[in-house]
C-alpha positions in Angstrom: 55.3 -2.8 69.9 53.9 -4.8 67.0 55.5 -2.4 64.6 58.9 -2.9 66.3 58.7 -6.7 66.1 57.5 -6.8 62.6 60.5 -4.8 61.5 63.0 -7.0 63.3 63.3 -5.1 66.6 62.6 -6.3 70.1 61.7 -5.3 73.6 63.7 -6.7 76.5 63.7 -6.2 80.3 66.8 -4.9 81.9 67.1 -7.3 84.9 70.0 -5.5 86.5 68.1 -2.2 86.8 64.8 -3.8 87.6 66.2 -5.2 90.9 66.7 -1.8 92.3 64.5 0.6 90.4 61.3 -1.2 89.3 60.8 -2.4 85.8 63.1 -1.1 83.1 62.5 -2.0 79.4 64.9 -1.5 76.6 63.8 -1.2 72.9 66.2 -2.5 70.3 65.3 -1.0 66.9 66.2 -2.6 63.6 69.0 -1.0 61.6 67.7 1.3 58.9 68.8 0.0 55.5 69.5 3.5 54.2 68.2 2.6 50.8 66.6 5.5 49.0 63.1 5.2 47.8 62.6 5.3 44.1 60.8 8.4 42.9 58.0 8.4 40.3 57.8 11.4 38.1 55.9 13.8 40.4 57.3 17.3 40.7 58.7 18.5 44.0 56.1 19.8 46.4 55.5 21.5 49.8 54.1 18.9 52.2 52.7 19.3 55.7 53.1 16.2 58.0 50.7 16.3 61.0 51.3 13.6 63.7 51.6 13.8 67.5 54.1 11.0 67.4 57.3 13.0 67.0 59.5 10.1 66.0 57.1 9.0 63.3 56.7 12.5 62.0 60.5 13.0 61.8 61.0 9.7 60.0 58.2 10.6 57.4 59.7 14.1 57.1 63.2 12.6 56.4 61.8 10.1 53.8 59.9 12.8 52.0 62.7 15.3 52.2 65.1 12.7 50.9 62.8 12.3 47.9 63.2 16.0 47.2 60.1 17.6 48.8 60.0 20.5 51.2 58.4 19.2 54.4 56.8 21.0 57.3 55.9 19.1 60.5 53.3 19.9 63.1 52.1 17.8 66.1 48.4 18.8 66.2 45.6 19.9 63.9 45.1 23.4 65.1 48.8 24.4 64.8 48.9 22.7 61.4 45.9 24.6 60.2 47.4 27.9 61.1 50.8 27.0 59.5 49.1 25.7 56.3 47.7 29.2 55.8 51.3 30.5 55.9 53.1 27.9 53.8 50.2 26.8 51.5 51.2 23.2 51.1 50.6 21.2 48.0 49.7 18.1 50.0 49.0 17.1 53.7 49.8 13.8 55.4 47.9 13.6 58.6 47.3 11.1 61.4 43.7 10.7 62.5 44.0 10.2 66.3 45.7 13.2 67.9 45.1 15.2 71.1 43.3 18.5 70.6 42.2 18.9 67.0 42.5 15.4 65.5 42.8 14.5 61.8 39.1 14.3 61.2 38.5 17.8 62.5 41.5 19.1 60.6 40.1 17.8 57.4 36.7 19.3 58.1 38.3 22.7 58.8 40.4 22.4 55.6 37.3 21.6 53.5 35.6 24.7 55.0 38.5 27.0 54.1 38.6 28.5 50.6 42.4 28.5 50.6 42.8 24.8 51.7 39.6 23.1 50.4 41.4 21.6 47.4 44.6 20.5 49.1 44.9 16.7 48.9 45.2 14.9 52.2 46.7 11.4 52.8 45.2 10.0 56.0 47.5 7.7 58.0 46.1 5.6 60.9 46.6 2.5 62.9 42.8 2.1 62.7 41.3 0.3 59.7 40.2 2.5 56.8 36.5 1.6 57.2 36.6 3.3 60.7 37.9 6.6 59.4 36.0 6.9 56.1 33.0 8.6 57.5 34.9 10.9 59.9 37.4 12.2 57.3 35.7 14.2 54.5 37.2 13.9 51.0 40.6 12.5 51.8 42.7 11.6 48.8 44.4 8.4 50.0 44.7 6.2 53.1 47.8 4.4 54.4 47.7 2.0 57.4 50.2 2.3 60.1 52.7 0.7 60.3 53.9 1.4 56.8 57.1 1.1 54.8 58.7 4.5 54.2 58.9 4.0 50.5 55.2 3.3 50.4 54.4 6.8 51.8 56.8 8.3 49.3 55.2 6.4 46.4 51.7 7.4 47.7 52.7 11.0 47.9 54.0 10.9 44.3 50.8 9.2 43.1 48.5 11.7 44.7 50.6 14.6 43.4 50.6 13.2 39.9 46.8 13.0 39.8 46.6 16.7 40.8 48.5 18.0 37.8 
């Protein structure tokens, strides 16, 4: 909800439906500006986005795809780990708190796998960075939710640039 209101949206009760069917809430999302994010000089990459919030994962996917990257999306750590072995991503963007295998366990499994141990990982979370530092081994960067889409594109470019 805080994300919605900070971005110019709102939540409102639908009084007409509430009278007959309980409480109905409507969410009014702000209009997307459609502005493209400026790209740094990083080369195009294969990126795995891991987040159980499908809408957020799609929005991040669309922003990174719009910046020229090939993006794969998974909703949990275990499925993502299996898919990573197939697609061999250049970078992973992962949420921390997910059902099943969360982001911290995913990072540990990646660091224990010879094929994935050097893949950079951007950790995204609604939690403060101090609370995920110890749980997530050797992450490359942290971005706090909510974030601006151009900020994630910029961060991806910066992390990729340091790799080459």
